[in-house]
C-alpha positions as a printed Julia matrix, in Angstrom:
878×3 Matrix{Float64}:
 -67.68   -4.07  -17.41
 -67.92   -7.67  -18.58
 -64.26   -8.21  -17.6
 -64.89   -6.82  -14.16
 -67.97   -8.97  -13.66
 -66.1   -12.09  -14.74
 -63.25  -11.36  -12.33
 -65.72  -10.94   -9.51
 -67.43  -14.23  -10.35
 -64.15  -16.1   -10.42
 -63.18  -14.61   -7.07
 -66.5   -15.7    -5.54
 -66.17  -19.25   -6.88
 -62.62  -19.68   -5.56
 -62.12  -21.34   -2.13
 -61.31  -18.98    0.85
 -57.55  -18.28    1.08
 -55.47  -18.86    4.23
 -54.23  -15.28    4.41
 -56.28  -12.21    3.56
 -53.47  -10.67    1.51
 -53.11  -13.38   -1.16
 -56.3   -13.27   -3.29
 -56.85   -9.5    -3.5
 -53.34   -8.74   -4.78
 -54.08   -9.24   -8.52
 -57.33   -7.35   -8.18
 -55.6    -4.36   -6.55
 -53.16   -4.11   -9.47
 -55.85   -4.15  -12.14
 -56.34   -0.75  -13.75
 -59.59    0.87  -12.7
 -61.31    3.08  -15.26
 -63.43    6.07  -14.37
 -66.14    5.12  -11.85
 -69.41    4.15  -13.55
 -72.57    2.75  -12.08
 -72.23   -0.96  -11.46
 -74.97   -3.57  -11.07
 -76.07   -4.57   -7.65
 -74.64   -8.05   -8.16
 -71.16   -6.63   -7.94
 -71.39   -6.71   -4.13
 -71.51  -10.43   -3.39
 -72.54  -11.95   -0.12
 -70.22  -14.15    1.88
 -71.84  -17.14    0.18
 -71.17  -17.97   -3.49
 -74.71  -17.01   -4.36
 -74.99  -13.21   -4.71
 -77.78  -11.52   -2.78
 -78.87   -8.15   -4.2
 -79.68   -5.37   -1.79
 -82.79   -3.35   -2.65
 -81.61   -0.2    -0.79
 -78.42    0.06   -2.83
 -80.08   -0.56   -6.22
 -80.82    3.04   -7.27
 -77.41    4.28   -6.06
 -74.34    3.3    -8.04
 -71.51    1.9    -5.97
 -67.81    2.02   -6.77
 -65.84   -1.02   -7.82
 -65.36   -3.48   -4.99
 -61.69   -3.79   -5.88
 -60.73   -0.92   -3.56
 -61.91   -2.44   -0.28
 -60.38   -5.76   -1.24
 -57.06   -4.05   -1.96
 -57.06   -2.2     1.36
 -57.34   -5.38    3.41
 -53.64   -6.37    3.39
 -52.55   -3.13    5.17
 -51.94   -4.88    8.53
 -51.12   -8.53    7.89
 -49.21   -8.9    11.17
 -52.23   -8.36   13.42
 -53.29  -11.61   15.08
 -56.89  -11.62   13.84
 -58.96  -14.29   12.1
 -58.84  -14.21    8.35
 -61.48  -12.01    6.77
 -63.75  -13.51    4.08
 -62.53  -13.27    0.57
 -65.74  -11.77   -0.77
 -66.6    -8.15    0.04
 -69.53   -7.46    2.35
 -72.78   -6.06    1.15
 -74.48   -3.04    2.56
 -76.19   -3.77    5.87
 -74.47   -7.11    6.33
 -72.93   -7.97    9.71
 -69.67   -9.79   10.46
 -68.78  -11.28   13.83
 -65.22  -10.91   15.23
 -63.85  -13.72   17.37
 -61.38  -12.63   20.08
 -57.75  -13.63   19.88
 -56.09  -15.64   22.62
 -52.9   -13.55   22.28
 -54.57  -10.28   23.35
 -55.33   -9.95   27.03
 -58.33   -7.61   26.83
 -59.62   -8.63   23.37
 -63.36   -9.17   23.21
 -65.84  -10.39   20.68
 -67.52   -7.76   18.51
 -69.7    -7.41   15.42
 -69.24   -5.13   12.44
 -72.0    -3.88   10.17
 -70.99   -2.79    6.71
 -72.33    0.54    5.54
 -71.37    1.96    2.18
 -69.47    5.27    1.95
 -71.54    8.42    1.48
 -69.81    8.86   -1.9
 -72.15    6.19   -3.29
 -75.15    8.34   -2.52
 -74.47   11.2    -4.85
 -76.85   14.08   -4.38
 -78.03   12.7    -1.04
 -77.62   14.82    2.12
 -75.55   13.55    5.01
 -78.52   14.09    7.29
 -80.65   11.73    5.15
 -78.66    8.65    6.1
 -80.24    5.82    7.94
 -80.25    6.38   11.71
 -77.67    4.53   13.8
 -78.94    1.74   15.99
 -78.68    2.29   19.75
 -76.27   -0.63   20.16
 -73.99    0.59   17.36
 -70.48    0.99   18.88
 -68.67    1.9    15.67
 -66.04    4.63   16.07
 -66.39    7.97   14.4
 -63.85    8.43   11.65
 -61.69   11.5    11.4
 -62.22   11.39    7.62
 -65.66   12.77    6.98
 -65.85   11.56    3.36
 -66.67   13.3     0.1
 -68.37   16.68   -0.23
 -71.93   17.11    0.95
 -74.24   19.47   -0.78
 -76.28   20.28    2.35
 -73.28   20.68    4.71
 -73.67   23.52    7.15
 -70.45   25.28    6.26
 -70.14   23.94    2.77
 -67.53   21.59    1.39
 -64.13   21.78    3.08
 -60.76   21.46    1.48
 -58.23   18.93    2.73
 -54.79   20.29    3.58
 -52.08   20.16    1.01
 -50.25   16.91    0.78
 -53.2    14.79    1.9
 -52.44   15.05    5.68
 -55.32   14.64    8.07
 -56.03   17.63   10.33
 -57.12   16.65   13.84
 -58.75   19.0    16.33
 -58.91   18.49   20.07
 -59.68   20.32   23.28
 -56.08   21.5    23.46
 -56.02   22.51   19.75
 -59.57   23.6    18.84
 -60.65   24.46   15.35
 -60.12   28.18   14.59
 -63.19   30.38   14.46
 -64.18   31.7    11.05
 -65.41   30.53    7.66
 -63.92   27.35    6.28
 -61.76   27.46    3.2
 -64.36   25.72    1.18
 -67.27   27.76    2.38
 -69.17   30.33    0.42
 -66.81   32.7    -1.23
 -63.87   30.39   -0.68
 -61.5    28.91   -3.16
 -63.69   25.93   -3.71
 -67.16   27.38   -4.06
 -70.36   25.79   -2.84
 -70.71   22.19   -3.8
 -67.37   22.06   -5.56
 -65.07   19.12   -5.44
 -62.7    18.74   -2.45
 -59.1    19.67   -2.89
 -56.75   16.73   -2.59
 -57.06   13.01   -3.21
 -60.44   11.37   -3.25
 -61.55    9.72   -0.03
 -61.23    5.94   -0.05
 -64.38    3.88    0.25
 -65.62    2.83    3.65
 -63.74   -0.01    5.3
 -65.17   -2.4     7.85
 -63.76   -1.46   11.31
 -63.88   -3.6    14.39
 -64.49   -2.17   17.9
 -61.8    -3.57   20.24
 -61.09   -3.02   23.92
 -57.4    -2.3    23.44
 -55.73    0.54   21.54
 -54.66   -0.7    18.11
 -53.01    0.57   14.97
 -55.1     2.36   12.31
 -57.01    0.12    9.98
 -56.33    0.11    6.26
 -57.79    3.04    4.43
 -56.37    5.72    6.76
 -59.16    5.6     9.38
 -57.9     5.79   12.97
 -59.38    3.37   15.46
 -61.34    5.16   18.16
 -63.98    3.98   20.53
 -66.32    5.17   23.2
 -65.11    5.08   26.79
 -66.29    2.12   28.78
 -66.27    1.25   32.48
 -62.63    0.12   32.37
 -61.57    3.49   30.96
 -63.45    5.37   33.64
 -61.8     3.34   36.37
 -58.37    3.99   34.86
 -59.01    7.72   34.52
 -60.24    8.03   38.12
 -57.22    6.18   39.46
 -54.7     8.11   37.33
 -53.08   11.13   38.94
 -54.13   14.53   37.68
 -51.68   16.45   35.54
 -50.93   20.13   35.99
 -51.68   22.0    32.78
 -50.19   25.38   32.0
 -52.55   27.85   30.43
 -51.92   31.18   28.82
 -53.2    34.27   30.55
 -56.77   34.99   29.54
 -57.39   31.51   28.11
 -60.81   30.0    28.96
 -61.03   27.62   31.89
 -61.8    24.31   30.2
 -61.94   20.75   31.35
 -58.8    19.2    29.93
 -58.26   15.74   28.52
 -61.76   15.24   27.15
 -62.22   14.63   23.42
 -65.7    15.34   22.11
 -67.37   15.12   18.72
 -67.56   18.92   18.59
 -63.81   19.22   19.22
 -62.99   16.7    16.48
 -65.39   18.27   14.03
 -64.02   21.72   14.86
 -67.39   23.05   15.89
 -66.04   25.64   18.35
 -69.05   27.86   18.48
 -69.79   28.4    22.18
 -66.77   26.26   23.1
 -65.96   28.4    26.12
 -69.37   27.77   27.64
 -69.24   24.05   26.85
 -65.68   23.56   28.12
 -66.0    25.38   31.49
 -64.63   23.78   34.59
 -66.89   21.82   36.89
 -66.43   24.36   39.69
 -67.5    27.15   37.33
 -70.63   25.24   36.42
 -71.43   24.67   40.08
 -70.98   28.32   40.89
 -73.25   29.3    38.02
 -75.91   26.89   39.23
 -75.56   28.22   42.77
 -76.05   31.77   41.49
 -79.11   30.69   39.56
 -80.59   29.07   42.66
 -79.88   32.15   44.75
 -81.45   34.34   42.07
 -84.58   32.21   42.06
 -84.7    32.48   45.86
 -84.65   36.24   45.7
 -80.95   37.2    45.62
 -77.96   36.55   47.86
 -78.42   36.92   51.58
 -75.25   38.47   53.02
 -74.43   36.95   56.38
 -74.27   39.44   59.22
 -70.85   39.67   60.85
 -70.7    38.7    64.48
 -69.56   41.5    66.77
 -66.27   40.66   68.48
 -64.08   42.14   71.16
 -60.88   43.07   69.37
 -57.76   43.4    71.54
 -55.56   46.18   70.12
 -51.99   46.75   71.4
 -49.89   49.86   70.92
 -49.01   48.89   67.35
 -50.44   46.16   65.12
 -50.11   45.07   61.51
 -53.01   45.2    59.08
 -52.9    41.43   58.61
 -53.01   40.78   62.37
 -55.91   43.21   62.8
 -57.83   41.45   60.03
 -57.15   38.11   61.69
 -58.5    39.35   65.02
 -61.56   40.82   63.3
 -62.11   37.59   61.28
 -62.28   39.41   57.94
 -60.12   39.58   54.87
 -57.22   41.97   54.92
 -58.32   43.44   51.58
 -61.43   44.88   53.21
 -59.35   46.83   55.73
 -57.02   48.03   52.97
 -60.0    49.24   50.9
 -61.45   51.06   53.89
 -58.12   52.78   54.57
 -57.8    53.7    50.89
 -61.15   55.45   51.09
 -59.73   57.4    54.03
 -56.71   58.4    51.95
 -54.24   55.98   53.56
 -52.32   53.59   51.31
 -51.12   50.54   53.21
 -50.21   46.91   52.62
 -51.13   43.93   54.73
 -47.72   43.85   56.41
 -47.65   47.54   57.33
 -47.94   48.63   60.96
 -50.68   50.98   62.17
 -51.09   52.65   65.55
 -53.78   51.81   68.06
 -55.9    54.85   67.17
 -56.16   53.84   63.52
 -56.8    50.22   64.47
 -59.58   51.28   66.83
 -61.19   53.37   64.06
 -61.15   50.41   61.67
 -62.54   47.96   64.24
 -65.32   50.36   65.24
 -66.22   50.93   61.59
 -66.73   47.2    61.1
 -68.97   46.97   64.16
 -66.59   45.46   66.71
 -65.86   46.53   70.25
 -62.3    47.48   71.12
 -60.16   46.74   74.18
 -56.88   48.61   74.05
 -53.88   47.13   75.81
 -50.26   48.15   76.18
 -47.04   46.21   76.53
 -46.67   47.67   79.98
 -49.89   45.91   80.96
 -47.9    42.72   81.53
 -46.72   44.32   84.77
 -50.28   44.54   86.03
 -50.94   42.07   88.81
 -47.23   41.32   89.35
 -47.48   42.64   92.91
 -50.85   41.56   94.22
 -53.52   43.76   95.71
 -53.49   44.93   99.28
 -54.59   42.46  101.91
 -57.87   42.59  103.79
 -57.63   43.35  107.48
 -59.35   40.08  108.38
 -56.43   38.09  106.92
 -53.62   40.02  108.6
 -51.47   38.57  111.36
 -48.66   40.2   113.39
 -45.2    39.93  111.82
 -41.67   40.55  113.15
 -40.23   44.04  112.67
 -37.45   44.67  110.14
 -34.69   46.77  111.73
 -31.85   48.31  109.73
 -28.64   49.22  111.55
 -27.02   52.3   110.0
 -24.22   54.69  110.89
 -20.73   55.86  110.09
 -17.92   53.46  109.32
 -16.15   51.94  112.34
 -18.79   53.07  114.81
 -19.56   49.5   115.89
 -22.68   48.52  113.89
 -21.62   44.94  113.16
 -20.21   44.51  116.67
 -23.54   45.56  118.1
 -25.33   42.98  115.93
 -22.85   40.32  116.99
 -23.59   41.11  120.6
 -27.33   40.82  119.95
 -26.93   37.54  118.02
 -24.15   36.18  120.24
 -22.08   35.72  117.08
 -18.73   36.96  115.78
 -19.12   38.35  112.27
 -16.58   41.17  112.63
 -13.59   38.84  112.85
 -14.47   37.34  109.49
 -14.67   40.65  107.65
 -11.75   42.09  105.69
 -10.3    45.13  107.42
 -12.9    44.87  110.16
 -15.46   46.72  108.04
 -18.74   45.55  106.54
 -18.78   45.59  102.74
 -22.02   43.69  102.19
 -25.54   44.08  103.4
 -26.37   41.25  105.76
 -29.75   39.99  106.97
 -30.23   38.13  110.26
 -33.15   37.08  112.43
 -32.78   37.1   116.2
 -35.01   34.98  118.44
 -35.73   36.71  121.74
 -36.28   35.07  125.1
 -40.02   35.64  125.09
 -40.42   33.91  121.7
 -40.58   37.06  119.62
 -38.34   37.55  116.61
 -36.6    40.6   115.15
 -35.06   40.81  111.67
 -31.89   42.9   111.41
 -30.28   44.3   108.27
 -26.62   45.31  108.59
 -25.57   47.98  106.09
 -22.03   49.15  105.24
 -20.92   52.47  106.64
 -18.35   53.32  104.0
 -19.16   56.22  101.68
 -19.02   53.89   98.66
 -22.02   51.9    99.91
 -24.54   54.72   99.86
 -26.9    52.76   97.58
 -26.9    49.85  100.03
 -27.84   52.13  102.88
 -30.61   53.65  100.83
 -32.04   50.21  100.0
 -31.82   49.2   103.64
 -33.77   52.27  104.7
 -36.39   51.63  102.02
 -37.31   48.09  103.07
 -37.04   48.63  106.8
 -39.61   49.34  109.48
 -37.25   50.84  112.09
 -33.78   52.43  111.72
 -31.24   52.02  114.51
 -28.73   54.86  114.12
 -25.41   53.87  115.72
 -23.19   56.8   116.78
 -19.85   56.4   118.55
 -19.82   58.27  121.86
 -16.21   59.36  121.36
 -16.53   60.33  117.7
 -19.91   62.0   117.4
 -21.9    62.66  114.23
 -19.92   61.98  111.04
 -20.7    62.38  107.31
 -22.16   58.89  106.85
 -24.23   59.42  109.99
 -25.82   62.46  108.35
 -26.41   60.49  105.16
 -28.13   57.71  107.13
 -30.38   60.27  108.79
 -31.42   61.62  105.39
 -32.13   58.1   104.07
 -34.29   57.29  107.08
 -36.26   60.51  106.68
 -36.78   59.86  103.0
 -38.11   56.36  103.74
 -40.33   57.63  106.54
 -38.9    55.14  109.03
 -38.71   55.98  112.74
 -35.18   56.32  114.19
 -33.79   54.86  117.42
 -30.37   56.31  118.35
 -27.87   53.85  119.88
 -24.86   55.66  121.36
 -22.15   52.99  121.23
 -18.71   52.71  122.84
 -19.87   54.03  126.2
 -17.06   52.01  127.81
 -14.37   54.32  126.38
 -12.91   57.04  128.61
 -13.71   59.85  126.18
 -17.38   58.97  125.73
 -19.65   62.03  125.71
 -23.33   61.21  124.99
 -24.41   64.83  125.59
 -22.23   65.97  122.7
 -23.83   63.38  120.46
 -27.36   64.51  121.43
 -26.54   68.13  120.71
 -25.02   67.29  117.32
 -28.12   65.26  116.38
 -30.26   68.24  117.28
 -28.6    70.19  114.49
 -30.0    67.62  112.04
 -33.57   67.78  113.41
 -33.25   64.64  115.53
 -34.9    65.58  118.83
 -34.54   62.99  121.58
 -37.13   62.29  124.27
 -35.13   64.06  126.99
 -35.46   67.27  124.98
 -39.17   66.83  124.33
 -38.93   64.9   121.07
 -40.02   61.4   119.99
 -36.66   59.82  119.24
 -35.49   57.2   121.72
 -31.81   57.25  122.77
 -30.17   54.12  124.2
 -26.61   54.07  125.58
 -24.97   50.73  124.79
 -21.59   49.09  124.67
 -21.14   46.28  122.17
 -17.8    45.34  123.67
 -19.09   45.07  127.24
 -22.58   43.95  126.09
 -24.29   46.54  128.22
 -27.59   48.21  127.34
 -28.6    45.5   124.84
 -31.83   44.61  126.66
 -32.87   48.26  126.69
 -32.23   48.45  122.93
 -34.37   45.36  122.22
 -37.12   46.7   124.45
 -37.12   50.0   122.58
 -37.32   48.13  119.26
 -40.31   46.01  120.37
 -42.04   49.09  121.77
 -41.64   50.93  118.49
 -42.9    47.86  116.57
 -45.97   47.72  118.79
 -46.7    51.35  118.03
 -46.39   50.67  114.28
 -48.75   47.64  114.55
 -46.9    45.59  111.92
 -49.1    42.92  110.26
 -49.07   40.83  107.09
 -51.03   38.03  105.4
 -49.01   34.78  105.41
 -51.55   32.8   103.34
 -51.15   34.66  100.04
 -48.5    34.29   97.34
 -45.16   35.71   98.41
 -43.6    38.99   97.35
 -40.73   41.04   98.71
 -37.46   42.7    97.78
 -33.99   41.5    96.76
 -31.39   42.47   99.37
 -28.26   41.08   97.7
 -27.29   38.75   94.85
 -24.14   36.85   93.95
 -22.8    34.0    91.81
 -21.56   30.94   93.68
 -19.3    28.47   91.9
 -21.08   25.43   93.26
 -24.64   26.75   93.61
 -25.01   29.23   90.75
 -27.02   32.4    91.24
 -27.8    33.03   94.91
 -30.13   35.87   95.9
 -30.79   37.13   99.41
 -34.42   38.25   99.62
 -36.65   39.63  102.32
 -40.25   38.38  102.24
 -42.69   41.19  102.94
 -46.04   39.42  102.41
 -47.13   35.85  101.93
 -45.1    32.68  102.32
 -42.29   31.66   99.97
 -41.98   27.91   99.48
 -39.62   25.59   97.7
 -40.84   24.94   94.12
 -42.42   28.38   93.64
 -41.75   30.21   90.36
 -40.18   33.56   91.23
 -39.6    36.64   89.06
 -37.04   39.18   90.27
 -36.1    42.01   87.95
 -35.38   40.57   84.49
 -34.6    37.11   85.88
 -36.83   34.23   86.87
 -36.51   30.67   88.08
 -37.96   27.9    90.16
 -36.9    27.94   93.8
 -34.68   24.9    94.33
 -33.68   25.62   97.93
 -34.27   28.1   100.75
 -31.39   28.82  103.17
 -31.41   30.91  106.34
 -28.48   33.02  107.66
 -26.89   29.89  109.22
 -26.83   28.11  105.82
 -29.6    25.74  106.94
 -32.29   24.65  104.52
 -35.85   25.64  105.38
 -39.09   24.56  103.76
 -40.74   28.0   103.69
 -40.22   31.62  104.66
 -43.0    33.82  105.98
 -43.31   37.62  106.27
 -40.23   39.54  107.49
 -37.99   36.48  107.07
 -34.71   36.89  105.14
 -33.61   33.84  103.11
 -31.28   32.91  100.31
 -32.97   31.4    97.27
 -31.32   29.16   94.69
 -32.66   28.57   91.2
 -32.79   31.92   89.42
 -31.28   32.13   85.94
 -29.19   35.19   86.86
 -28.34   37.72   89.55
 -31.0    40.41   89.89
 -30.08   43.9    90.96
 -30.27   44.62   94.7
 -33.47   46.45   95.48
 -35.51   44.77   92.72
 -38.94   43.57   93.87
 -39.65   39.87   93.55
 -42.94   37.99   93.46
 -44.25   34.49   92.89
 -46.15   34.0    89.61
 -48.6    31.31   88.61
 -46.67   29.56   85.81
 -43.55   29.66   83.68
 -45.33   31.28   80.74
 -46.19   34.3    82.87
 -42.6    34.45   84.14
 -41.17   34.37   80.61
 -43.58   37.06   79.47
 -42.58   39.4    82.3
 -38.83   38.9    81.95
 -38.93   39.21   78.14
 -40.72   42.53   78.41
 -38.27   43.85   81.02
 -35.24   42.74   79.0
 -36.64   44.46   75.91
 -37.27   47.7    77.79
 -33.79   47.56   79.32
 -32.22   47.05   75.9
 -34.18   49.91   74.39
 -33.12   52.26   77.17
 -29.49   51.23   76.8
 -29.56   51.78   73.04
 -31.55   55.04   73.09
 -29.49   58.14   72.28
 -29.1    60.85   74.85
 -31.8    63.5    74.68
 -29.68   66.42   75.84
 -29.52   69.27   73.35
 -28.3    72.12   75.53
 -25.02   73.85   74.81
 -23.5    72.67   78.08
 -24.36   69.05   77.31
 -22.95   69.28   73.8
 -19.73   70.79   75.14
 -19.62   68.02   77.73
 -19.84   65.42   74.98
 -16.98   67.04   73.09
 -14.89   67.09   76.27
 -15.71   63.44   76.98
 -14.37   62.44   73.58
 -11.07   64.17   74.35
 -10.78   62.69   77.85
  -8.29   59.91   78.54
  -9.94   56.68   79.64
  -8.81   53.78   81.79
 -10.67   50.65   80.63
 -11.49   48.21   83.44
 -13.28   44.9    83.94
 -14.85   44.73   87.42
 -15.74   41.37   89.01
 -16.93   41.16   92.63
 -18.42   38.6    94.96
 -21.88   40.18   95.21
 -23.91   42.5    93.03
 -24.03   45.2    95.71
 -20.25   45.46   95.81
 -20.16   45.81   92.03
 -22.64   48.65   92.28
 -20.58   50.37   95.02
 -17.3    50.07   93.07
 -18.68   51.35   89.78
 -20.41   54.26   91.5
 -17.23   55.25   93.33
 -15.13   55.08   90.16
 -17.57   57.37   88.38
 -17.15   59.94   91.12
 -13.35   60.08   91.06
 -13.18   60.76   87.32
 -12.63   64.24   85.89
 -13.07   65.92   82.53
  -9.56   64.86   81.52
  -9.35   61.3    82.82
 -11.93   58.77   83.86
 -12.42   55.04   84.33
 -14.45   53.28   81.66
 -16.15   50.09   82.85
 -16.08   47.55   80.03
 -17.84   44.83   82.04
 -19.05   44.53   85.61
 -20.72   41.64   87.33
 -20.77   39.23   90.23
 -18.84   35.99   90.05
 -15.35   34.61   89.55
 -13.03   35.82   86.79
 -13.48   33.57   83.75
 -11.65   33.05   80.47
 -14.21   35.11   78.59
 -13.46   38.03   80.93
  -9.77   37.72   80.09
 -10.41   37.68   76.33
 -12.69   40.7    76.64
 -10.04   42.59   78.61
  -7.41   41.7    76.01
  -9.58   43.01   73.18
 -10.24   46.29   75.0
  -6.67   46.59   76.4
  -8.17   46.72   79.89
  -7.13   45.57   83.34
  -9.21   43.2    85.46
 -10.19   44.09   89.03
 -11.22   41.21   91.29
 -12.96   42.2    94.53
 -13.17   39.27   96.93
 -13.05   36.86   93.96
 -10.25   34.94   92.28
  -9.6    33.89   88.72
  -9.92   30.27   87.72
  -6.79   28.31   86.85
  -7.55   28.43   83.13
  -8.2    32.17   83.32
  -4.88   32.76   85.11
  -2.93   30.82   82.48
  -4.71   32.66   79.67
  -4.09   36.05   81.3
  -0.34   35.33   81.63
  -0.13   34.2    78.03
  -2.07   37.19   76.67
  -0.43   39.77   78.96
  -3.63   40.83   80.76
  -3.14   42.33   84.23
  -5.36   41.04   87.05
  -5.46   42.81   90.41
  -7.14   41.39   93.51
  -8.62   43.46   96.34
 -10.43   42.63   99.56
 -10.94   46.16  100.92
 -12.62   48.87   98.9
 -10.24   51.52  100.31
  -7.25   49.94   98.63
  -9.06   49.47   95.33
 -10.16   53.1    95.08
  -6.74   54.42   96.11
  -4.96   52.4    93.42
  -7.37   53.39   90.68
  -7.09   57.02   91.78
  -3.29   56.81   91.54
  -3.43   55.38   88.02
  -5.83   58.08   86.88
  -3.59   60.74   88.44
  -0.67   59.46   86.43
  -2.71   59.89   83.26
  -3.24   63.59   83.96
  -1.06   65.97   81.98
   1.38   67.86   84.26
   0.91   71.55   84.76
   3.61   74.11   83.81
   4.6    76.31   86.77
   6.22   79.66   85.77
   8.84   81.38   88.05
   9.68   85.05   87.38
  13.42   85.9    87.04
  13.72   89.48   85.78
  13.01   92.18   83.15
  15.25   93.91   80.62
  14.67   96.81   78.23
  16.04   96.88   74.66
  18.12  100.02   74.12
  19.28   99.36   70.57
  19.11   96.54   68.01
  21.9    95.87   65.48
  23.01   93.04   63.19
  26.21   91.03   63.64
  27.51   88.64   61.03
  27.36   84.94   61.87
  25.03   85.72   64.8
  22.13   87.7    63.4
  19.99   90.28   65.13
  21.34   91.29   68.55
  19.62   93.42   71.18
  21.6    95.73   73.42
  19.68   95.71   76.74
  19.75   96.95   80.3
  18.46   94.71   83.09
  15.87   96.72   84.98
  14.63   94.11   87.49
  15.83   90.84   88.87
  18.25   88.73   86.89
  18.45   87.25   83.4
  19.99   83.84   82.78
  21.24   82.18   79.67
  18.9    79.44   78.44
  15.91   80.83   80.35
  12.5    81.38   78.81
  11.69   84.89   77.59
   8.57   86.79   76.68
   8.97   89.89   74.44
   6.37   92.64   74.81
   6.02   95.54   72.39
   3.46   98.29   73.08
   1.73   96.02   75.62
   1.39   93.28   72.98
   3.22   89.97   73.29
   5.19   89.38   70.1
   7.09   86.31   71.41
   5.48   84.05   74.01
   7.93   81.25   74.78
  11.3    82.25   73.42
  14.69   81.04   74.58
  17.61   83.29   75.54
  20.25   81.64   73.38
  23.2    84.05   73.8
  24.0    86.38   76.71
  27.16   88.59   76.55
  28.7    91.15   78.83
  30.87   93.28   76.57
  32.66   90.59   74.49
  32.47   87.8    77.04
  29.66   85.27   77.19
  28.14   85.02   80.65
  25.44   82.86   82.2
  23.77   85.53   84.32
  23.43   89.29   84.4
  22.2    91.19   87.45
  19.87   94.15   87.63
  21.26   97.53   86.49
  23.78   95.98   84.14
  23.87   96.27   80.37
  24.29   93.21   78.17
  23.72   91.82   74.72
  21.05   89.18   73.98
  20.27   86.95   71.0
  17.15   84.75   70.85
  16.71   81.38   69.15
  14.63   81.68   65.99
  13.55   85.3    66.51
  15.04   88.29   64.67
  12.3    90.92   64.9
  13.77   92.96   67.75
  13.28   96.7    68.04
  14.39   99.36   70.45
  11.92   99.86   73.28
  10.85   96.19   73.55
  10.5    94.76   77.05
  12.06   91.34   77.69
  10.56   89.29   80.52
  12.75   86.42   81.67
  11.3    83.42   83.57
  11.77   79.68   84.19
   9.26   76.78   83.71
   8.89   73.6    85.75
   6.41   70.7    85.41
   4.27   69.77   88.41
   2.42   66.45   88.57
  -1.28   66.57   89.29
  -3.36   64.37   91.53
  -7.06   63.67   91.8
């Protein structure tokens, strides 16, 4: 003890060294005996004169050599040199900031002795910390404490420091040194003794651990908060079932390992807010569930669960739970019908408005007009009759035009619309329909849209098949008929015969007491035309034809075609309203904005009123003749209508046939065996396409038929040629030509293109090709009969029948039929050898005996009857 006291006195008397590591080195190497109580003077003050501390007097302190030896642990840190003498308990040292550290600040350090000096004193009995004390909390908690809550704890093996954090909390359970542990209550700690307390300096910047093993830590300040708020958040993975904690926050409890109630302390901020909200609601008297607002839910034919929940403004899980209670297991993406959707919506207190996809058609054709808005309109007159009875010539005479000379073959193959201005200012709209049998659909459409039917009958020809068909169409449409007996200038004209023939078809003229007007005209001599116009105006006056020109336009499509320079061109007849340039029109499954309106003289007009036929340009395709058209308010409505119609058309085309009868099934089997002629049909107008395809369907049989690969209006294009090549089909062009590129491609690919201008020629050629595909029939010609008298075998020949010819003649090489007991045993045999005695002959007459041998047949018996005949092939025609 005296040696230690002398060494301390010499160290206090020595001048302060330049570096803190130089003076303490000899003292650190001095051997230290077992710790014994030392006098208070052993802890000198910074001044040479020692100042005893009354608080530390009753408690022995360890030798001051240890803190002096720990000082040189970090000599490289740019700090001011520490005093050579150790600090006394309660003394304060001021730290001056370094100019080399950017965020270094001045701080003070108060020396407190380690708890190991207070043996037998509880940790809780230490002096309280001042409020301005910013010393960090050390990870090393010091020597054992007798009054520790969990008892003394053992350090891990090897002297490593165990650190606990929010990410690695202290495990729940008794500590190793607790009661019943390896150490026992109050026992010494396992591992090396804790070093004495070392003065630590609070700095703004992170720094290396101070000597003695204590890690530098400090309380967060304003700078740290600003850095943490500005730093981006980091996604943290968490095991399933782990508590929701606020990450990245180190607390005293986490370091000390006090994890009791850690889940409650470490909850997320949102969880705390929800808990507080629940507490407030509980104090207010419980949660008040908000009443759902009643809505009008629009339910289509089918709807998904998710879409229904969206329209009802609720969560989809609520609908799924309700359906589960009803015994229906569905997911949010499943489709339910409108009945189930209505049940769900009603259950949740909503009103239901059921709609259907077909409802988009509602309002397409507007409501009927009020009588106050109606004005007189021109009559629409359709000219009908048999082919070559002078319908177009009569219209030319009325219009003072010459349309007949421009038609192929002198026959009308399109439906034409014209408006004639009369002398008194009145107007009449005429529709010219084809008379050929192939254009039955055109005549039917003409009768449907017309007000009056003018039935043209040739005075020298009388009533013909197409005349009867026109009468039936007019009766079906409910249109009144005016009979015009044409060609009265011919010598063989007989109007009385025509009137009598019409009477057979319930057409009673006025002269016989009926209501049908009969006018005798001559288109060639232009006689009787005024009487015909007068009869038309009289009939129109009786019908009292009126329409509202101030509403949106609607009508019917008369014809449609594709023009190379103008695109899709549709001929329409306005029935109500006024059609103007710029209107958005929907016709069938096509729509467009009207770019131009053209009359029958190819002149542009600004608008078209009721009963006016015009050509419109601007549609995106060619609608089918007979489709109604109407003006809609905007493009969205037009797209909605056309999309629905296209979808319905596609569904109908892809739907399987519903026939299940035996006859229909047999028909399907026959169709599969039938030979087909693939064709691509292109025509100038859509009506001609319809007439050609309908006629080709009629000329087919169960054995052969024409299969239409593609049909449409417009010129023959390269895509048509490639399609025909893939299907091994021929291309039929009716009043259209192929483009130059299409012609070159067709020659290179070997695709046949045929052009026609008259429908007669087209149908005759197709009929001839189909006739050539028919299998020829075998025509059988009877020659004679012979009876087998005896059968015997001859070497090198085989079985030979000795016969007598009983009827006709038998010839060598002819076909034979062998009958035994009225049963045919050989149907189509061949008479290979025919001999008369020993000579081979080609023919044996009746009543003569002969020998016969048959190719490939040896089963010949006496009494068989041999029937000899010849076969020839006969070609069939349709």
